[in-house]
N, C-alpha and C positions, 0 to 999 in steps of 0.2 A: 504494500500500500504506500502511495506517495505521501511524504510528509507535508503537512500544511505549511503554507508560506512562512518563510523566515527571512532574516536579513533586514537591511535598512529599507526605508520607504521607497527609494529609487529601485532597489532590487525587487521589491514586491510588485511594482508596476512594470518592471522590465525595461526601464529607461535609464539614460545617463544622467549624472548629476547636473549636466549643463543643459538639460532638456528645456525647451521653451514651454510657456503656459499652454500653447496649443497642443504640443506633444504630450504634456501631462494629461490634458483632457481626453485626447484620443486613446492613450494607454489605459486610462481609468475605464472608459466605455468598453474597450476591448476586454479588460479583465472581468468586468461585470458579466459580459456575455460568456466569457470563458468559464466562469465559475457559477453560471446560472444553473437552475435545476434541469433545464433541457439541453445542456451542453453535451454534444456528442464526444468531443475530444477527451473529456475526463470522466465519461460515464462509468468506465470500469476501473478508474484509478482512485477516486475519492468517494467516500460515502457521504450521506446527507449532512452529517455533523461536521465533517471536515470541510465540505463546501461552504457551510455557514461560517466557519471560522476563517476560511480563506477570504470570503466576501467581506468579513469584518476587518481583516487586515488591509484589504484593498481600500475600503472606505476610510480607515484611519489614515493611511498613507495619503490619500487624495485630499482629505480635509486639511492636512498640514501643507502639502505642496501647492495647493491652489491659492493659498493666502501668501502674498509676497513677504509679509512680516514674519509669519510663523515659519515659512520656508527658510528665510534668512537665519532666524534663530536656530532652526534645526541644522542647517548646513554648518553653522559655527560649532554647534555641539558635536557634530560628527567629524569635524576637521576638514570639511570640503572647502571652506573659505575661512579667511582670518577675520576676527572681529575688528572692526574699524571704529575708532572713536568718532563721535559726531563732529562734522566740520564747523568751525566757527563761522558765524554769519558775516558776510562781507560788509564793510562799512557802507552805509547808504550815502548817496550823493546829496549834496545840499538841496538840490532842486531837481525836478524831473522824475518821471516814473522809472521804476526798476524794470529792466528788460526781462522778459520771461525766457527761461532756458529753451533751447531748441528741442523739439520732440525727438525721442530715440528713433533710429531707423527701424522699419518693419522687420520682423523676424523672417529669415529665409524660409520659403515653403519647401517641405520635403519633396523629393522626387516622386513622380507618379509610379505606381507599381508596374513592373515590366510584364508585358504580355508575350508569352511564348507561342510561336506559330506552329501549327501542325501537331501531330501526336507527340507526347512527351514521355520519355522513359526515365528510369532511375539515373542513368549516366548524365542525362541533361540536367536533372535537378542537382546532382552532385557538383557538376561543373559550375552552375550558377552560384551554388553555396560557396564553393572554394574561391571563386572570383571575388566574392564579397568578404572573404576572410572570416566566415562564420563557421564554428565547429558544431558537430552534432550535439555535443554536450550543452552548448549555449541554447540551441533550439529546444532541447529537452527541458532545460531550465525554464524557458519562456512558456512552453506549451504544455508541460507536464505529460508529454508523450514519451514513453520509454525509448532510450537510445536504441535498443534492440529492434523495435518496429521501424525507427528511422533508417537503420541500416538495411532492413529488409526492403523498404521502399526504394532506396538508392540502388540496391543490388537486384531489383526486379525479382525478388523471391516471392512470387505471387502466392505460392502454395502455403506460405507461412503468414500471410497478411490476414487481418481480420475481415469480417463480412463487409461487403461493399458500402453499406450505410455508414459504418464506422470508419472505413478506409477513406471515404470522401471527406469526412471531418478532419482526419489526420492530415490529409493532403492540403486542405485549406489552411490549417494552422501552420504547416511547414511553409507554405507559400507566403503567408503573412510575415513569418519570421525571417524570410530571405529576400523580401522586397519584390515578390512576384504577385501577379493578380490572382487572388485565391480561387474564385469560381472557375475561371478559364483554365487555370493550371490543373485543378482537380478533374475537370471535364476531359482535358487533353490526355491526362494519365489514364483515367478510367476508360477512355475510348480504346486504348490498346488492349485492355482486359476483355472488353466486349468483342474485339476483333479476333483475339487469340485466347479463347477461354481455356482455363486450366482443366485438363481431363480428369484430374484427381478430385475435383469438387463436385 
């Protein structure tokens, strides 16, 4: 049985300590879906009690990280940033309005998920993952899918993979973790199974 979420708030949401507020929001919504009662990806990995505890950890992490002041205090307590004393107020001019500071530049938008054309096999998925420098262990940590099943997917060990309804969920979580378009990636991989059915099933 997979252990309920541990680690710091960023690890709970599966993001970097430098994540933007938009990335925090997206990670929170993804985790809520991931640990929902109807989640396929963790159906056989967590029982209902563990799912509730996982959702509670996700909510706790989100409440802190969405608030700039609480997030700053948390980052200081975790050693992610140094505590900085408040800056002294600049001397005010004898006359005239104080100019307002320039607004910060907008946060860069994350790249759109990649769409793979044509049928997709395990070697294609492995190549995409390795090009991004992502390990199977990292994907397992984000998705709570066992490394063994991820290896079976990449090795096209179809006879060892779960039923199609669960496999589709695994493939979509794998795709999200590696920057691929989830639905199309799962459809492309599953199309090969339909075209070449396993005679042992």
